[in-house]
Every structure is written in structure tokens, then in C-alpha cells.
Steps between C-alpha positions, in 0.01 A plus 500: 500500500827664394601826668535803272844596637774355722394747773146363506636145484717574807195620696296196399786260585536662843125482562485876559168681479520762225297682240603573142394838364525585135487833322549603141865590453573784257835437328545879474488545879793706624509341846382146558450557872300818454288328237422220746412750773265692268328187375464340844393823671186489285415182692550669838860392566710753695811601298721439808383138494643437152867402517769508233787256470838657426818304433808657651869430455706426810880470520472122449182439303140607466217543749135604500335799667121503530330827594183700434475631143459866609822485707858550389759240600780595738790296364693576819219361719457193278875430514503536878201265535682242287824543697713648223674836472332618180246425230412634157219434256569188295522516123180393327658205319657368821169533686305321228760225457519429872127509577362351178250786477483810279523852639156610615410140580772404748346322795669439834368141473590218264824651381741290296765552767392591853657832595546658842187708559403797713136604529404842626366476855186691400376176341438356846233766561271349236281188509619439146737665256507485124808431294573382150389149418783473247334654198410856407132552576485224760521557876472271800347596831660315789541537876827684563621239751460232231696715255777546756507127577498381139777739395699445821509880522609743764276798569626852548404857421658534156306803375696815429402793717 
């Protein structure tokens, strides 16, 4: 059976236990993350358990920050966790080109080019977290330690206060 996205293929190839959750994506949605939270909350998922994947620009390339949808990213904290002096949000075209995914469907897994990744430490407090499966309207539920391992991520508190 062929995986629906490179993110799902990466989980299958690694033999990682996961669940794929699908919801009806509305192309008029203003925020992809908030749409996912609303749709998944109907199934009993805590909003803090749903993580967004943001691509950030570092002085010498791109990186990925993964944090709960309701939280705001601290670029300063993400930069510090990745060992660089500063970070900014990446341009949409650069993020899509590098990851191979479209905005609103960028997954931390199965990216075209593996990027340095930082995952918010709050993920470790859950049995499983949800993140994009690589397509709008498709999420994967996975143990946070597996997500950290497969993305070779560091964990840190990267939420803005």
C-alpha cells in the first residue's frame, strides 16, 4: 500500500506506531492550524496537543520549529535552541520549496531536505501529539519521542511568553 504523503511514508519506513486523522479542509480557512484544532477538538483532542510546523530563516539556512497551535513562537528562543544568534519567519516560497509541502500542510516529517528542527518541550508531556501529515486536512498522531527521534530535533521551550 502506498503512503498518502512523504510524512506518512517516513513513519511507515521507520516502523513507528502512528494514527492518521483526516478532517474536511475548508479552502477559505483563515488559519490552517486553528482549523485543525477546531476540527480535531470535536473528536476530543486537546488544542495544546495539536502542533504546528513553522519554517524559520536562520543566518545560514532554514530550520523548523514545532509548537502547539494556540502558542506563539518565540523566534529568540528558537534561535537559541538551534545555537544561532537570530531567526526570522521564512518566506512562504522558500519554506515550500525546501520542504516539498504547501503552507498549511508542512509536516516536520518527510521533508524534501531535512532541516534542523526544534520541538517545543511541552510535547514531551503528551502520550501523543498531532502534527500535519503533509497535506491540508490530514494530521498524524505520534509519540513525541518518536517525532523528536525521526526529525533529529532538539527540545526547548520555544513559546513566547
